[in-house]
ZAMARGU-4260 file (C-alpha; in steps of 0.2 Angstrom, whole numbers, plus 5000, padded with zeros to 4 digits):
<rodrens>
0) 5162/4947/5064 | 5147/4959/5063 | 5140/4966/5047 | 5147/4983/5050 | 5165/4975/5052
5) 5162/4964/5036 | 5158/4980/5026 | 5173/4989/5032 | 5184/4974/5028 | 5176/4973/5011
10) 5180/4992/5007 | 5198/4989/5013 | 5200/4973/5002 | 5193/4982/4987 | 5204/4997/4989
15) 5219/4984/4990 | 5213/4976/4974 | 5208/4960/4983 | 5189/4962/4981 | 5179/4952/4968
20) 5180/4959/4951 | 5169/4946/4943 | 5152/4941/4951 | 5139/4928/4946 | 5122/4926/4955
25) 5109/4912/4955 | 5094/4923/4959 | 5083/4910/4966 | 5067/4910/4976 | 5055/4922/4967
30) 5040/4910/4966 | 5042/4905/4984 | 5042/4924/4988 | 5027/4927/4978 | 5017/4913/4987
35) 5023/4920/5004 | 5016/4937/4999 | 5000/4930/4992 | 5003/4936/4974 | 5005/4928/4957
40) 5021/4919/4952 | 5021/4932/4937 | 5021/4946/4950 | 5035/4937/4959 | 5046/4937/4943
45) 5042/4956/4941 | 5048/4959/4958 | 5064/4949/4954 | 5067/4959/4939 | 5066/4975/4950
50) 5079/4967/4962 | 5090/4963/4948 | 5091/4980/4941 | 5094/4987/4958 | 5108/4975/4961
55) 5116/4980/4944 | 5116/4998/4950 | 5124/4993/4966 | 5137/4982/4957 | 5142/4998/4946
60) 5144/5008/4962 | 5154/4995/4970 | 5167/4993/4956 | 5162/4976/4950 | 5168/4973/4932
65) 5157/4959/4927 | 5140/4953/4934 | 5131/4938/4928 | 5113/4933/4932 | 5106/4916/4929
70) 5089/4921/4922 | 5082/4906/4914 | 5089/4888/4913 | 5088/4875/4900 | 5078/4865/4913
75) 5066/4879/4916 | 5056/4874/4901 | 5049/4860/4911 | 5039/4873/4922 | 5020/4875/4919
80) 5017/4882/4901 | 5007/4897/4907 | 5021/4902/4919 | 5035/4900/4905 | 5024/4910/4893
85) 5021/4924/4905 | 5040/4925/4910 | 5045/4926/4892 | 5033/4940/4889 | 5039/4949/4905
90) 5057/4947/4900 | 5055/4954/4883 | 5046/4969/4890 | 5058/4972/4904 | 5073/4970/4893
95) 5067/4984/4881 | 5061/4995/4896 | 5077/4993/4906 | 5090/4995/4892 | 5089/5014/4893
100) 5093/5013/4912 | 5108/5001/4909 | 5114/5012/4895 | 5114/5027/4906 | 5125/5018/4918
105) 5137/5013/4904 | 5133/4995/4907 | 5137/4983/4892 | 5124/4970/4891 | 5127/4952/4884
110) 5115/4937/4884 | 5123/4920/4884 | 5113/4904/4880 | 5102/4898/4867 | 5090/4910/4857
115) 5082/4898/4845 | 5068/4894/4858 | 5065/4912/4865 | 5052/4918/4853 | 5053/4933/4841
120) 5048/4946/4854 | 5062/4941/4866 | 5075/4939/4853 | 5071/4956/4846 | 5073/4964/4864
125) 5089/4955/4867 | 5097/4961/4851 | 5091/4978/4854 | 5099/4978/4872 | 5115/4971/4865
130) 5116/4983/4850 | 5111/4999/4861 | 5125/4995/4874 | 5138/4987/4864 | 5150/5002/4865
135) 5148/5005/4883 | 5165/5004/4893 | 5158/5002/4910 | 5153/4985/4919 | 5148/4971/4908
140) 5131/4962/4913 | 5129/4944/4907 | 5112/4937/4907 | 5111/4918/4906 | 5095/4914/4897
145) 5090/4897/4891 | 5107/4892/4897 | 5114/4876/4905 | 5132/4872/4909 | 5131/4855/4902
150) 5123/4861/4886 | 5137/4874/4884 | 5151/4861/4887 | 5143/4848/4875 | 5140/4862/4861
155) 5158/4867/4863 | 5165/4849/4863 | 5156/4846/4846 | 5166/4860/4838 | 5183/4857/4848
160) 5197/4851/4837 | 5211/4851/4851 | 5223/4863/4857 | 5220/4864/4876 | 5209/4874/4889
165) 5211/4891/4880 | 5205/4885/4864 | 5191/4875/4872 | 5185/4890/4882 | 5184/4901/4866
170) 5171/4889/4860 | 5159/4892/4875 | 5143/4902/4874 | 5151/4913/4887 | 5168/4914/4879
175) 5171/4932/4883 | 5167/4930/4901 | 5180/4930/4915 | 5179/4915/4927 | 5168/4922/4942
180) 5178/4926/4957 | 5162/4922/4967 | 5145/4914/4964 | 5131/4919/4976 | 5115/4909/4977
185) 5099/4915/4986 | 5084/4906/4994 | 5094/4894/5005 | 5098/4881/4992 | 5115/4874/4992
190) 5119/4869/4974 | 5125/4876/4957 | 5111/4869/4947 | 5120/4868/4930 | 5126/4886/4931
195) 5143/4890/4923 | 5150/4873/4926 | 5167/4876/4916 | 5169/4894/4923 | 5166/4891/4941
200) 5179/4877/4944 | 5188/4888/4957 | 5175/4901/4961 | 5171/4904/4979 | 5153/4900/4983
205) 5142/4910/4995 | 5124/4904/4999 | 5111/4916/5007 | 5094/4912/5014 | 5085/4927/5007
210) 5073/4924/4993 | 5079/4934/4978 | 5067/4948/4979 | 5073/4951/4997 | 5091/4951/4992
215) 5095/4970/4995 | 5111/4980/4994 | 5116/4976/5012 | 5115/4958/5008 | 5125/4960/4992
220) 5139/4970/5002 | 5140/4956/5015 | 5143/4943/5001 | 5157/4954/4994 | 5164/4956/5012
225) 5163/4937/5015 | 5173/4935/4999 | 5186/4947/5004 | 5190/4937/5020 | 5194/4921/5010
230) 5210/4917/5003 | 5210/4908/4986 | 5224/4896/4983 | 5218/4887/4967 | 5224/4871/4973
235) 5241/4877/4980 | 5247/4883/4997 | 5252/4899/5003 | 5266/4892/5014 | 5274/4875/5018
240) 5264/4865/5031 | 5248/4875/5030
</rodrens>
């Protein structure tokens, strides 16, 4: 099926209520994109931030209710110190700068993950974004910073006193997030990389070859269209003998 047919199918599925409501993205490939374009890794991260804001705008237009980005993992601290420091500075500046744009679109911003290692500037920017957008009733944007699925589950397990899945889910760092309908990963990698391990138990997975800064609206719509053509059974069957 061609891309035009996929997009038409996606529109029909969304109108029928079968399109994805909750989308998560592993926005991978910024450093490789920077090297391919002969620029610094820091400039690649800046381009990645521009792409993220553009895709947020698209998600609002396309009727997505929750969008989650994997911005920085618990494992990313192992990257070169200079790169990490520059990334944290860029994130603090961009969170403050982009909050007004997100607020204008009635997007509610929530950060999930640890904050004790982020530094004062970034924590202040995170709190400013959450405070400014807390009453917005449009799409919710979750930003996973210093986040790891195993870390999240272990932290919840330490506080869990029994009851079942619902009670355990309430102890997760992303406790208010709905389980993603679909997880999209860019850059050609085919793995989850410790992202939302609890929440993605039955998420559809879509892998794209584009490096994240090249992931445009057309690519995003193709992912939503691909999701709309799948049938989710959650371990069951739609009919006997299938």
